[in-house]
C-alpha positions in Angstrom: -0.2 0.3 0.0 1.3 3.4 -0.9 1.4 6.0 1.7 -0.1 9.2 1.4 1.7 12.3 0.8 1.3 15.0 2.5 1.5 18.5 1.7 3.0 21.7 3.8 0.7 24.6 3.9 3.1 26.6 1.3 3.1 23.8 -1.2 -0.9 23.3 -0.7 -1.1 27.4 -1.3 0.8 26.8 -4.2 -1.2 24.1 -6.1 -4.0 25.7 -5.2 -2.9 28.9 -6.7 -1.3 27.2 -9.5 -4.8 25.4 -10.3 -7.2 28.4 -10.2 -9.6 28.4 -12.7 -8.6 25.4 -14.1 -9.9 21.7 -13.5 -7.6 18.7 -13.7 -8.0 15.6 -15.6 -10.0 13.9 -12.5 -12.4 16.9 -11.8 -13.2 16.9 -15.7 -14.1 13.1 -15.7 -15.9 13.6 -12.6 -13.3 11.0 -10.5 -14.1 10.2 -7.0 -11.4 7.7 -6.3 -7.7 8.6 -5.9 -5.0 7.8 -7.0 -6.1 8.5 -10.5 -3.5 7.0 -12.9 -3.3 6.6 -16.5 -0.8 4.4 -18.0 0.4 4.0 -21.7 0.5 0.5 -23.5 3.5 -0.1 -22.1 2.3 0.4 -18.4 4.4 3.6 -17.8 2.5 6.1 -16.0 1.8 9.3 -18.1 -0.7 11.2 -15.5 -1.1 10.7 -11.9 -3.5 12.8 -9.7 -4.0 12.8 -5.8 -7.1 13.6 -4.1 -5.5 16.9 -3.1 -5.5 18.0 -7.0 -1.7 17.6 -7.2 -1.1 15.7 -10.8 1.9 15.3 -12.9 2.3 14.3 -16.3 5.0 12.3 -18.1 6.1 11.2 -21.5 8.7 8.5 -22.2 11.1 7.6 -25.2 10.9 4.0 -26.9 13.1 2.7 -24.1 10.9 3.7 -21.2 13.1 6.9 -20.0 11.3 9.8 -18.9 11.4 12.5 -21.7 9.3 14.8 -20.2 7.8 15.7 -16.9 5.1 18.3 -15.6 3.8 18.8 -12.5 0.8 21.3 -11.1 3.4 23.4 -9.0 4.5 24.1 -12.3 7.9 22.3 -12.4 8.7 20.7 -16.0 12.0 19.6 -17.7 11.7 18.5 -21.0 14.5 16.1 -22.7 12.4 15.2 -26.0 14.3 15.5 -29.1 14.3 18.7 -30.7 14.0 18.9 -34.6 17.2 19.7 -36.8 15.2 22.2 -39.0 16.9 25.4 -39.7 20.5 24.0 -38.6 23.9 24.0 -40.8 26.0 20.9 -41.3 28.9 21.0 -43.1 30.1 18.0 -45.4 33.4 17.6 -47.1 33.5 21.7 -46.5 30.5 22.7 -48.0 27.7 23.8 -45.9 24.1 23.0 -45.9 21.0 24.0 -44.1 18.4 21.2 -42.9 15.1 22.0 -43.9 12.0 19.6 -43.2 10.2 17.8 -45.9 
């Protein structure tokens, strides 16, 4: 059984401020049982929400590594691959600008 995460007053205030005027996924779906968890086809948790409206969402690469994380406090990290469009590469002394197809 998982222990319940307890928020400090400061964290709760920040969480309430961040979510003000916005409904969480569980609220939109009228979910009453927590934690509310959504998993992808590989079993990775892509969305997790608690009864006190704390949530996080994640994306994973093909190896199951977290490449994106965002939570209800506004914390984010993004390791998703970026496109190469606009970059310049040099091959045999000649420069080429990459464009999308």
